[in-house]
C-alpha positions in Angstrom: -22.1 36.0 -12.1 -21.1 34.7 -8.3 -18.4 34.2 -6.7 -19.5 31.9 -3.8 -16.9 29.9 -2.1 -14.5 31.5 -4.1 -10.9 33.2 -2.8 -9.2 36.3 -4.4 -6.5 38.6 -4.6 -6.3 42.3 -5.3 -3.7 44.3 -5.5 -3.5 48.4 -5.6 -6.9 47.9 -3.1 -7.0 49.9 -1.1 -8.8 52.3 -4.3 -8.8 52.8 -8.0 -9.8 50.1 -9.9 -8.1 47.6 -7.5 -10.9 48.3 -4.7 -13.6 48.5 -7.5 -12.8 45.0 -8.0 -12.6 44.3 -4.3 -15.7 45.4 -3.7 -17.4 43.6 -7.0 -16.4 40.3 -5.8 -17.5 40.8 -2.4 -21.0 41.7 -3.1 -21.0 38.3 -5.8 -19.9 36.1 -2.1 -16.5 36.2 -2.7 -13.7 36.6 -0.4 -11.3 38.9 -0.9 -7.3 39.3 0.0 -6.9 43.2 -0.6 -3.5 44.6 -0.6 -2.0 47.6 0.2 0.8 49.5 0.9 -1.2 52.2 2.6 -2.8 50.9 5.8 -4.8 53.4 6.8 -6.6 53.3 4.0 -6.8 50.2 3.5 -7.8 48.9 7.0 -11.1 51.2 6.4 -12.0 49.7 3.3 -11.7 46.4 4.1 -14.3 47.2 7.7 -16.5 49.0 4.6 -17.1 45.6 3.3 -17.3 43.6 6.3 -19.9 45.4 7.5 -22.2 44.8 4.3 -21.9 40.9 5.5 -21.5 39.9 1.6 -18.4 38.3 0.6 -15.4 38.3 4.1 -12.6 40.6 3.0 -8.8 40.5 4.8 -6.0 43.9 4.3 -3.0 42.8 4.2 -0.1 45.4 3.9 2.8 44.8 1.0 4.5 46.5 -1.3 4.4 44.2 -4.6 8.2 44.8 -5.0 9.1 43.0 -1.9 8.7 39.4 -2.9 9.1 38.5 0.8 5.3 40.2 1.5 3.8 38.9 -2.1 4.1 35.3 -0.2 3.0 36.3 3.0 -0.1 37.4 1.3 -0.4 34.8 -0.5 -0.1 32.5 2.7 -2.5 35.0 4.8 -5.2 34.5 1.6 -4.3 30.5 1.9 -5.0 31.1 5.8 -7.8 32.4 5.4 -9.8 30.8 2.8 -8.3 27.9 1.9 -7.4 28.5 -1.5 -6.6 30.8 -4.6 -9.5 31.1 -6.9 -8.7 34.2 -8.8 -6.0 36.5 -8.8 -6.0 40.4 -9.9 -3.2 42.6 -10.7 -3.9 45.6 -10.5 -1.9 47.4 -8.7 0.6 50.1 -11.1 1.1 53.7 -12.3 3.2 55.3 -14.2 6.7 57.2 -12.7 6.8 59.9 -13.6 3.7 60.8 -12.1 3.4 59.0 -9.2 6.4 60.0 -7.8 6.1 63.5 -9.2 8.6 64.0 -11.4 8.9 68.1 -11.9 9.0 67.8 -15.9 10.2 71.5 -16.3 13.8 69.8 -14.7 13.4 66.8 -16.2 12.4 67.9 -19.7 13.5 64.1 -21.0 13.0 60.9 -20.3 17.1 60.6 -20.3 16.8 63.7 -17.9 14.5 61.7 -15.4 16.8 60.0 -12.9 16.7 56.3 -13.8 15.9 55.5 -9.8 12.4 56.7 -10.7 12.4 54.1 -13.5 12.8 51.1 -11.5 10.1 52.2 -9.4 8.0 52.0 -12.3 9.1 48.3 -13.1 8.9 46.4 -10.1 5.9 48.3 -9.8 4.4 47.0 -13.1 5.8 44.0 -14.2 8.2 42.3 -11.2 5.0 42.9 -8.5 2.7 41.3 -10.9 5.8 39.1 -11.8 6.0 37.8 -8.1 2.5 37.8 -7.1 2.5 35.0 -10.4 5.6 33.3 -8.8 3.6 33.3 -5.3 0.1 32.0 -6.2 0.7 29.2 -8.4 2.5 26.9 -6.3 -1.4 27.3 -4.3 -3.7 27.3 -7.6 -1.4 24.3 -9.1 -2.5 22.3 -6.2 -5.9 22.9 -6.4 -5.9 22.4 -10.3 -7.2 25.9 -10.7 -7.0 29.2 -11.0 -7.2 32.5 -13.4 -4.8 35.3 -12.9 -5.7 37.9 -14.2 -2.9 41.6 -15.5 -4.0 44.5 -16.2 -2.2 46.1 -19.3 -3.1 49.2 -21.2 -2.8 50.9 -24.2 0.4 52.5 -23.5 1.9 49.0 -23.8 0.7 49.1 -27.4 1.3 52.3 -28.2 4.5 53.3 -26.2 5.1 56.7 -24.7 9.2 58.5 -24.9 8.6 59.8 -22.1 6.7 56.9 -19.4 9.3 54.6 -21.0 9.0 52.2 -18.1 5.1 52.3 -17.9 4.6 51.2 -21.3 7.5 48.8 -21.6 6.1 47.6 -18.9 2.6 47.1 -19.5 3.7 45.1 -22.6 5.4 42.8 -20.5 2.3 42.2 -19.0 0.3 42.1 -22.0 2.0 39.5 -24.0 4.8 37.8 -22.6 4.0 37.4 -19.5 0.6 36.7 -19.5 1.1 34.3 -22.5 4.2 32.5 -20.6 1.9 32.0 -17.6 -0.8 30.4 -19.9 0.9 27.5 -21.0 2.8 27.0 -18.1 -0.8 26.9 -15.9 -2.9 24.9 -19.6 -1.6 21.5 -17.3 -3.3 22.1 -14.3 -6.2 23.8 -15.6 -4.5 27.8 -14.8 -5.7 30.3 -16.8 -4.0 33.7 -17.5 -5.6 36.6 -18.9 -4.7 40.5 -19.5 -6.8 43.0 -19.3 -5.6 46.2 -21.4 -7.8 49.8 -20.8 -7.5 52.9 -22.7 -8.6 55.4 -21.9 -10.0 55.9 -17.8 -12.0 58.0 -16.0 -9.6 57.2 -12.7 -9.1 60.6 -13.1 -9.9 63.3 -14.6 -8.1 64.3 -17.5 -8.5 60.9 -18.7 -11.3 62.1 -20.7 -8.5 63.9 -23.0 -7.9 61.3 -24.8 -9.1 60.6 -27.5 -11.2 56.9 -28.7 -13.1 56.4 -31.7 -16.0 56.8 -29.1 -15.2 59.8 -27.8 -15.2 58.8 -24.5 -13.3 57.8 -21.7 -14.6 54.6 -20.1 -16.2 54.4 -16.7 -13.8 51.9 -14.3 -16.9 50.0 -13.7 -16.6 48.7 -17.1 -13.5 47.6 -16.8 -14.4 46.0 -14.0 -17.8 43.9 -15.3 -15.1 43.0 -18.2 -12.4 41.3 -15.1 -15.2 39.5 -13.7 -16.7 38.3 -16.1 -13.1 37.1 -17.6 -12.9 35.6 -13.4 -16.1 33.7 -14.0 -17.1 30.7 -15.2 -18.3 32.7 -18.2 -14.8 33.7 -19.1 -13.5 29.8 -18.8 -12.4 29.7 -22.8 -10.6 32.9 -22.7 -6.8 32.1 -22.2 -3.2 33.5 -22.5 -4.6 36.8 -24.2 -4.8 40.5 -24.6 -8.3 41.7 -24.9 -8.8 45.5 -25.1 -11.1 47.8 -23.4 -9.7 51.2 -25.1 -13.1 52.2 -27.3 -11.9 51.6 -30.2 -8.2 54.1 -29.1 -5.9 51.6 -30.9 -7.9 50.8 -34.3 -8.3 54.7 -34.9 -5.7 56.1 -36.9 -2.5 58.4 -35.8 -0.8 61.0 -37.1 2.9 62.1 -35.7 
């Protein structure tokens, strides 16, 4: 695979899998626009990629919950590289963890302030929706493009506490991905969702059971994303691909 002359946007790109995708994409010759709310760390990571002298990286401070900022990131990409070939929606997270909810004080779903769940739905579902709406204008002009959504095993399993996360991820995995694929087909645009099980971006992910007896390394998820984004994956469209070590196939007890 190589992405010479291609341009991609990665969200949540100052850390985690959003950063790893950006690094891999640039290593394979692509130009990458990295979006994140953490300007200081983002600037450092953009500098590191550009120091390698392969694909070029541009950083854009962007809160995916703000449509104006999303459009600004799109416009910056077109200004810098003339096109948008891949949109990779990595920004996200479970709201009760990201917003540091104290479970002793908020033991059950109805006890968690609704603003916490608003944050999660906005980041995990509205963010990818906003970016799809924004970049599809450019992709339609090009008659080409790939949008990669990041789902989760939680979207298939549900979660009785982090309900906004499983709800948002299910929306990405099925409604949004299939709908964009239907719209984009007449313009040569694909949309695919990659849905990981436990991934070792955090140590406690190792506690989640899979049929393979381990959690995924982040690179395993990114390798699949890159395959889907490349010409090798050009016949994959409108699909949710589980990469979960067999967790979704495993039997469960309540």
